[in-house]
N, C-alpha and C positions, 0 to 999 in steps of 0.2 A: 796524586793530588792535582797535578797539572791537567791530566785528562778530564778530571771532574770540573775544573774551573770553567771550561767552555760550556758546560751545561747549567751553571749557576744563574745565568741571566734569565732562564725560564722561570724558576720559582721566585726570583726577585721581582721580575716584571709582574707576575700574577699577584704577589702580595701588595705591590704598589697600587695596582689597579683596584684590588679589593679594599685597601685602606682608603683610597680616594672615593670609592663607591658611596660611602656614607655621606660625603659632602654633596655629591650629585643628587642623591636621594633627598637629603634635607632641603636642598634648594628647590626641588620639584614639588615638595609638599605645600608650597605656597599657592600652587595653581591646580594640582591634580590630587585625586584621592589615592590612598595607598594601593587599592586594587588596580586602578588605572596605571599607576607607575609600574607595578609588577607585570601587568598584561603587556604593556609596550616593551618592557625590558625583555620579556620572554619572546615576543615577536622578533625583535632584532637579534636575540640570542639564537633562536632557531634558524634564522636566515644565515647567520655567520657559521654555525656548526654544520649546517647543510652544505654550504659551499666547501668547507673543509672536507666533509665526507665524500662529496662528489669528486673533488680534486684528487683524493686518495683512492678513489675507486672502491669505496667500501660497499659491502653487500647490505642491502636494506631488508633482508629477510628477517622476520620476527617470529620467534618460536612462541606458540600459543601458551604453553605452560609458564612462560616468563611474564605473561601479561599481569597476573595477579601481583607479582612482586614489584613490577614497574608502577602499578597503580598505588600500592602501599607506600613506596618511597616517594612518589610524586605527591601523594596526599600529605605526608609528613613535611616535605620540603615546602609545599604551598602554604601550609599552616605556619611554618617557620618564618617565611618571608612576610606573610600578612601580619603576624604578631610584631615582628621587628620593625617594619615600616610604619605600622600604626603607632608603636611606642615612640618612634622618632619624631612624631608630631609634638611630643610633650617633653623631649629632652634634647640635649645637644649631640652633635655628631661626635664630639670628642668623648663624651661619656659612653656613647654607643661603642666606639672603638675599644675602650678599656674593658667594658663589660663583656663584649664578645670574646675578648682575650682569655676569659676564664673558662671557655669551653673545654679545654683538655682536663681541667680539674673535675668538672661535672661528668665528663665521660669516664674518668677513672672511678668516680664514686658509683655511677650507675653500673659500670662493669663489675664492680665488687658486689653490689646488691643483687644484680640479676644473673650474672654469669660466674659469680664466685671467683673472679680474678683477684689475686692477692694484691694488697697494698702494704708496702713496707712502712715502718715508723717514720722514715724520712718523707715518704709520699703523703702520709696522713698529716704530718706537720706542714707540708707544703700546701695542702688543701685548707687548713686553718689559716695559714698566712694569707693565701689568696682571698679568702672570704673576709678576712679582717681588712685587707686593702679595699675590697669592694664596698664594705659597709662604710669605711672612711670616705670613699669617693661619693657614694650616694648621699650620705648625711652631711657632707662638707665639714666634718669634724664635730657635728652636734647630733649625737645619737637620738636625742629627744625630738629632733625635727623630722624623723622618718615617719611617713604615713602613706596610706594607699592613694590619697588624693594628690598631694604635692609631688609624690615620687612615682606616679603611675607610669610615666614614660620610661624611667629607669627599670621599673619592675617588669614592664612588658618586654623590654629588650632582654632582661635577664631571663624571662620566660622563653624567649626565642633561642637563648643559649641552650636551654634544656631541650627544646624541640630539635635543634640541630644535633645535639648529643644523641637523642633517640634515633634520629635519622642515620647517624654514623654507626650506631650499634645495630640497627635494623639491617644496614647494608652488609654487616658481617654474616647475617643469617640468610639474606636474599642473594643467591648466586646468579649473576647475570653474565654469561660467558660471551660478551660482546667486546669489541675494541672500545676503549674509553670514549671516543668520539661518538659512537653509535649509542652507547649507554646514556650519555648526556643528551643526545638528540631525542631519544625516546622519552626521557624524563621531562624535558622541556615541553615537548608536544603534549604529553599527558597533563602536565601542570596547567598548560594553557586551556585545555579542554575542561579541566575541573573548575577554573575560575571564570570561564566565559559567561555562564548564565548569570553570575553575580556582577559582572563588570560591563557587559555590553548594554548600556542604558543611554538614554538620550542625554542625560546630565554628563556622563563621562565622555561621550562622543563630542558634545559641544565643547567641553573643557579641553580635550586634546586638540580639536581643530583650531582653538583660539590661542594656543601657547606660542611663546616667542621663539625666535631662532636660537636663543641661548638655551631655552628649555629643550628644544629638539636636539641640540648638541649634547646636553646632559643625558637624554634618553638613549642616544646613539652610543655614548660612552658606556652607560650601564649595560646595554644589550650587546653591543659588538665587542667591547673591550673587557668588561667585567664578567659577563655571562658567557660570551663566546670564546674569545682568544685566551683569557686568563684560565678558564677551565681546561682548555685543550693543552696549553703550555704546562699547567700543573700536572695533568695526567701524564704527559711526556716525561716530565722531570721525575715522577714517581717510578717510571719504568727505567730511567737512565741512571738514577742515583739511589743510594740507600734511603729508606723512608725516614729515618731519624734525621739525616742531613737536610732533607727537603722540609720536614716539619719544623725544623729550627728557624727557618726563615719567617714563620708566622709570628715570631716575637717582634718583628719589625713593623707589623701591620698597625698596631695602635699608635706608634710614633708617626707613621705616615698620615694617619687620620687626624691626629692632633695638630700636626704642622700644617696640613692642607686646610683644615677647618679654620685655623688662625689666619692663614694667608687669604683664603677665598670667602670665608663667612664672618671674619672678624670675631671669631669666638676667642674668649680670653683663656690664656694659658696661666693657670695659677700654680703657685708652689705646692699647695695641698693636693691639687689634681695630679701633678707629676709624681709626688711622693706616693700617693695612693696607687697610681698606675705602676710604679716601679715595684711596690710591694706585691701587687697582683702578679706581675711578671716573675718576680723572684719565687713566689709560691708555685707558679705554673712550672718553672724550671725544675723545682724540687719534685713535683708530682711526676714529671716526665723522666726522672732518673730511674734507672733500673738497678 
């Protein structure tokens, strides 16, 4: 146990960065489009991972048969980010954190539907509990208030939870035998190529050139810390610790988001929100039980 403790700082750091990433993204949406935010985040992320790869003297050789798999994963990941950031224009960072927390439940359901992986009665109950908490969160306790217009932000973020689940399941089928750092680097570069034709416009260039120093700090935080350092640390933790222990740290992420959103964005922490979030997390814990 003592030997494992010295590695715990890595997943904790990653989760804290990811939890705070929603606050940085939300603040940037006042001045930049979703695609511009993603593009700049990828640029800083690529630079950070490239520095790590060079420092570790990684081989940059790319196997041609792997290109199709990299493009597939990059396309799904790009769609995921675009849907999520677009949804954040119409909902709070706090809601985003709780909704994204339901991803393990969606993954378990999709794995059952497409790969015939078993779900126990406890896991099925956990899925129902999580979605009950999700509905409570989105509706704010009034089921009749849910519609596609007023809740479009929450529904888009929920859609991004599905795209990330598809990404994770596709990753099981796409075998890329590279060190984690190189896999991340190739994915980021491919994602950047995919969105470039839609992002490099005069409007986005003018918007980026006019942003404040605070916005630049938010972009650096998203790219260097959330996309670069956090992903590398998480990959290292997955190699150094059992996957179950590493994954358990993800339960912390929504709480980081809620607290940071309250601290920096003045988003309100309501009793109903916290109860809804705790119900979601309780369901996720049950789904993750074997």
